[in-house]
N, C-alpha and C positions, 0 to 999 in steps of 0.2 A: 504494500500500500504506500503510495507516495504522500509525502508531507507537503501540504500547501503552505506557502509563505503568506504572511499577512500583507495586505495592501499598504503601501507607504502612507503615513499619516500626513495630511496636508494641514499646515498651520495657518490660521487666519492672521494676517498682519495688516497694520494700518495701510490703506490704499486710498487714493483719490480717484473718484469716478466723475465723469462729465456727461451731461445730457446734451441732446441736440441743441437746446437753447443756450448752451454754455454754462449753465449752473453746475456747481460742483458739490460733491458730498465726500467727506473723508470718513471712512468707516473701516472696521477690521473685517476683511474677507479674503478668501483665497480664490474667488471667482474672477474670470476675465471680463464678465459683464453681468449686469443685474437688471431686473425689471423694477421700475419705479411706478407703483400703482396709485399713489395718493393723488396725483394730478391736481394739485391744489393751487397752482398759479393761474392767473386770469387768462393767459394765452394758451394754456394746455389744450382746451378743446379744439382749437384751430391749428395747433402746432403740427408741422409736417412730420415730426418724429413720433407722433401719437399713433399707437397701434391698437386696433380693435379686432382681437381674435375671435373666431367662432367658439362659443362655449366658455369663455373666460373673461376676466376683467380687463378693461382697457389699461394700457401701460405705456411707458416710455423706456427705451433702452438706455442704460447707463454703461458707458465703456470706460475702461481704465484710461486715465488721463495720459499715460505714457504710450498707449496703443496707437498704431497707425490708423488712419482713416480706413473704413471697411473697403473702399474702392482704391486704395493706394496701389495695390498690385496692378491695377489696370493702367496706371501711368506708364508702365514699361512696354506696353503693347504698341506696335507700329502698324497702322492701318495701311494696307496696300490698296490703292484705288485705281 
């Protein structure tokens, strides 16, 4: 019988997350992105970063402040026309 090794423990550390509206939150987490569901700011309902999923609460995605823009990899593509 083989012995299974335990999964590595991920430690939550203080991170700064940024929303599409450029607001930031500093919280302890090990996640690369988070969902912000409070949507308490006046511009939240009309914000282009507002997500309305089927069967779940509306949210805004918070990315790590140090993360590249989600489409940054596309900047390397050269279009051949």
